[in-house]
N, C-alpha and C positions, 0 to 999 in steps of 0.2 A: 187543753196542754197543760194548764198550769193548775195548783192547790188555789180554792176558794177561799177568804179570813175573815182641861177644861180654864183765928180770926172770932170774929161773932157772926153767929148764923143770922141770917135773913129770910124773911121770908119766900117761898118758893117762886121761882120767875120760872115760866114756861112759853114755849112757841111750838106750834103745829103745824106742820106744812103736808099737805097731800101727794105723793110721790107722782112726778112726773113720765119719767122713763127711767123705769126702775132697773138695775144692774140686775142681769140674769134671772128676769124673772117673768120677760113674755113669750110666750104663756107656758109658764113653768107648775100653776099650782092643778091642772087638772089634766084626768086622764085624758085620752081620745074619747070620741063623742060613741064609736065603736070600736071594741076590743082587738086590740093586734092580732089577736089568735081570726077573728069572725073575717078582718081586713084580708090576712093572706089566705084564707079559705077561699074566697072571691076570686082572686090569685093566683090558685091552685098553687098554692107556696106554703113552705113551713116556714113559722116565726118561733120560734125556740129559744130557750133560756139554760146553762147548767147552772145546778142549784146544788147546796147541802140539802142533806135526806132529815138533819135533824133540827133544821131551821122552818120545817114544811109548816108552819101554824102561825097563826096569828096574820099579820099584816103582809109577813112574806109570803106564807104559804096563799093567801088570801090573791096576792099580784099573782103569785105564779101560775096559780088554776086561773085566773082572769084572761089575762094577757096571752097566755102560749100555748100552741097546740102540739111541743113537742119540749120532751125535758133530757138533757143531758148530765148523768152524775158527773160530779166534779172531779171527785176522788174514788166514789164507794165503788166503782168497778176495777181498778186496777189492782193489778196481780199483789202487790205489797198490801191492800185493803182485803181484799177477800180471802186470801191464802198465807197469812202470816207465819204461820209453820207448817212445814212441808204435811200435807194429807188432813189438814185442819183448817176448817176455812168459815169464815164470818160474812154470811149474807144479811145482815140484819140491815144496813142501809142501804144496803142495794135495792131489798126487797121494800123498804119502807117507801123508796123513788117510784120503783115501778106502779106499786099498791099507789101511790096517790096519782099517777097520772092514769091509770087505768080509772081511777074514780072519778076523774076530770077529763076525759076522752082524750085525752092524751096520748102522743106515741112516745117513744122513747129512743134514744141514741144509746147505744151502746159503748163508753169508752173506757179505756182501750183494752186490747189483748196484749199487743205485744208494742213495748217501749223499752228503752234504756233509762229510762227514771222509772222511783217509785216502784223497786221491784223488792221481794222479801230478802231478808240477809241470806235466808239456808240458799237461796237460787244463787245469788251476785257472787257469794264466796266457796260455791263446791266449784270441785276439779271435776267436769264434765268433759266424756268421751261425745262423740257427736252422737253415737247412737242414743245415750244416756240423754243428751238433754233435750234431742228429736221427741224422745219418748215422753219426756215430762210437757215438753211446748205443747205435744198433741193432746195429754191427757187434760192441760191447762184448759186450754181450747174447747174441748168436748165438753169441760165438766163444765165450765161457764157459760158458753153459747147453750149449751144441753139444757141448764136449768133453765134458761129462759126462752127455752124456745116456742116459738107462735108469740111472744109478748114483746121481743126486740124489733125495729122498723127498719133499724140501720146498725152495723157494727164499723169502729173504727179499728181496723183487723191489724195493719200497722200503722205505728205513728210516727214520725221524725226520722226517716228514714237516709235521708240526704244529708251530707255537710253544705255550707253555703257555695261552694264551686261546684257543687253537681256531682260530686265522690260519694260515696256510701260510706255512710258513717259506721266507723269501725264497733260494732255493740258486740255484746256476748252472742247475741243471736248469729249474726251474720259470720263473724269471724270461727264459733264453733259449729254451725249447721251448714256454711257456706254459702254464695251467693244466691242461692234458691229459696233462702228460707221465706222470702216474700211469698212464693208461690206456693211452697209448702202449709204456710199459715192460712191462705185462702183458702185451700183447698180442705184443708182439715174444718173450716169454720164453714165452707157452703155443706160438710157432710152434717158439720151437726145441728143445723139448721137451714136448709135448702130455702125457708122463704125471705130469710133475714138479706136485707144489701150489704154487701161487702166494699168496703172504702180504705182506702190509702190515705193517710192523712198527716199533711208537713205545714209548716209556719215560713214564713217569707218566700212563700210561691205563689202570691195572688198577682204578682204582674208577671212579664214576659221576662226572664231572666236564665241564667244557669242553672240555677235550682228547679226552677218551675219546667224546664225545658227536660231535665234529666229525670223528672218524675212524668214528665210526657212519653217519654219514649221508653219508660217502665211499661207504662200503664199498654202504650201500643204493643209494645212484646209479648206483654201480658194476652192481650186480646188476640194476637195471631198464634198464640201456642193455646189457645185453648182455654187458657187459667181463669176461674170465674174471679172476676172483677166489676165491679157495679158503678164506681163511683170513687171521685177524688174529695177530699176535703183540703177546702184553703182555710188555714186558721184565721187567719184575717187581723192580729195582735199589731194593732197601728199604730200610728203617731198624728196628732192633731195637726193637720194641712198636708200630709204625706200620702194619701190614699195613691196608690199609681193608676198612672195614666190608661195602662193598658190593661186596668182589671177586667175588663167586659171581652175585648179582645182574649184574652188569656182563659175565661171561663168557656167562651165560645169556639176556641182551640180543642179546649178538652169535650165538650158537646160531641164535636166533630168526629170525634173518635168511637162515638156511641156510648159513652159511659156519664151518669150524670155528676151533675157536680154542685156540691153545700158548702157554704160560707160557715164553716164549723164553733167558730172562739171569737166572735167578732166582738171587740173591745177597742178604745180609741183613745188614748191616754197623752196626758199634757204637761209638761213644769206647773206647778202650783207655785202661788196660788192662781187660781180662775178668775180670768177677765169675762168683759162682754165679748173681746173681740174674739176668743176663743172659744168661748161657748159658741157663738155665730158660727165659727170656721168646723168645731165638731159635728155642731147638727148638719152642716152642709156636707161633712166627710161621710157621715151616716146617711145622710140621703142618697150620696152617690153610690155608695155599696149597695146600697138596697135597689135603687134604679139597675145596676148592672144587673145583678141577679133575676130583676123580673122581666128585663129585657131578652134574656135567654132564655128558652122555652125548658133546657134541661136544666138548669141552674134549680134545684128543688126546694130550696129557701135559705134563709139565715137565722140560725143560733147567736145568741150574745152570749159572750163567757161570763155569766154571772149578772144580773139585769140592777140591783143596787152596788153601790161605790161599798156600803158595810161587808159586800160579800166579794171584794174585787182582791185577786191577787197581787195587783201591779204596787200598790205602796209597798208592801216589802219584798218586792225584786228590784223595785226601781227608787230608790228613795229620792224624795222630791218630786215623784211624780203619782198621777192619780186621776180620778173624777173620769174615769174610760169608759161607764155606764151610763143607760138609759134614765139612771134615777140615782137622786142623789141618796147620802144615808141615811136620812130621815124617810125614805120613799117616797120622795116628789119626783115626779117625772121632769126632767130637763128639757131645753129645747130641744134634745138629739131622738128624746122618747118623741114629739111630736114630729120631726123629720123623718123620723120611720114611719108612719102613721101616716105621713102625707102620699110618701112613695109607694105605698100600700093603696092608694087612693082614698083615703079618711079626710075627716076634718077634725079640727080641734075648735073649741069654745074659750075663748081668750079670758085672763081672769075680769073681774069687775074694775071700772075705774076707780081709783082712788081705794083699792083695797089692802095697800100697803102706806104706812105712814111713818114720820119721823118728828119725835119730839124731843126738843132741847129744855133743858133745863138747868138753872141752878141752885146746888143742893147746901151752899154753904159759901159764904163771902166773908172776905176782913179788909183793911186796909188796902191792901195790895195786891192781893191775890183771891182768887175763888176756887173750885171745886164746881165742874159743870158733870152733866151726862146727858147722852144721846139714846132714848131707846125708840128701838125698830122695832115695828108690831105689823101683823097681817092677816086679815080676815077676809076671805075668799080669795085668797092667793097665795103664793108661797115667793121664798128667794131661796137660791143656792149660794149665793155671796151677794155684797151690796158696799156701796160706798156714798158716803155722807160728803154733803157740799156744803160750805155756808162763805159769807162776806162777815166779817167783823164789823161795824158802823163807829168803835171807837177806840181804836186802837189798840182793841182786847190782843195778848199773843200766849196761845199754847207753850206749856213748858213741860208739860210730861204727859202721857196717856196710857191707858192701860186696857187691855182687851182689842186692839185697832190698832194700826199702823197710819198716825197720822202727820201730815205734812203742813207748813205755813209759807206761804209767799206773798209778803207785804200782808193784806186784809185778808187774802183768799185762802180757807182752809178747805183740806180733803182728807178725809179718814176714809180708809179701807178695811175692810173685818180682819181679825187674826184669824190663822187659817183652823184653828177650833172653833171659830165665833161665827162662821158665815150663814148657816142655815136658821132660814127663819119658817117656821113650819106656818101651814093655814093654822088660825088661832092660837100664832105662838109669838114672840118677841126676845130678843135680846138687844143687850145695852153695853155700851162701853162710855169709859170715863176718861176726865183729862183733868188738872190743875192748868189754871191760868193767871197772868197779871191784868191788870187793870187802872186806871187814873180816872178819876172823872166821872165816869158813869160804866156801866155796864149793862147796855140792851141787851137783850136776847134776839140774834140774827133769826133769818127766815132759814131753813136747811130742806135742801131738796136729796131727793136719790136717784142717782146717775151716774 
């Protein structure tokens, strides 16, 4: 659906403790023992991801090629991208994605032919008659679908045609071409590539509700009229803890119409910062969506809308929210990744015990105060976020902290990462510092992560 996107000095005192229960860590450091695409193929399913073509190199490209058997261009095939000026096409980004997919044995989901957003200015600012716009749309579909004939497994022909209440969205296409524009678009797409599966794609249609029922009735009508329609796409831009309880029932009712169903744009966002509870719930949510698709034979598979948080549209659109994908911004798999693997019948290898440590040190000290630092380092595991806890033994108090949010109650201190300082990659480390007061003695406390 959407776009994809820092006194007098004393000798150093230090205390190190091996992490016991690591916040957000178990198990996040390793990919599944078998790539997701291989697990999906054993189930007869697609495991896809939306991608940005210009990023398909290095670690991003390696993960995209290894873990997924289907790619969806995030933006590269939208009308505004491929025909920014009338009659002048730019296929470079779309070609890059299709070429990458073919080189890696992946299928491609074309996205999208008709949508009310990301259209070229020349189209949206024009004053078109019905016949004029009909000819323009037909030419657009014939040109784009025809260019990739035989190379695209499925097309999202019409994207987001409904309002939330189930009424038709008054788009340029519906207003000018009339209520049958969807049938026309599907017919033109079938003529351009008879082998590609043709879908209608929308959001907030994952559960049984007014909007999904309107989509259901439309598909039923199209089938009865003999209009080419092969499937529906349920985007599944979800919120942690809010997977619709009727998801599987809804998938099944569309399947019972004789069409395929695909989860096309799955991400599950949350209010930041992340917590252990949120990560656990997010993993359960990903698993629930996967299970619903695996259970219904005509659910062809699941595509995540970007596999890494560094390429997610969520933070730009929903300020303060994010962490919606299966990998963090450092390409470390989260619990959600492992939940996907488990739903597909895979297994995961947990990180080794003691893979992350916390080191408390006093870097300078004077008569009534001192500066301290905690270094969190990982080797053989990774963290998407962390919380460091300790208990002072001599009445010390923290007066100021940086790179972490620290609270103190009595002698107990708890410090959680700042939003920009949470990820600890395998082989890497982060630090946070603080000023404190002391009197009499300043012993080093034992720090735990958890």
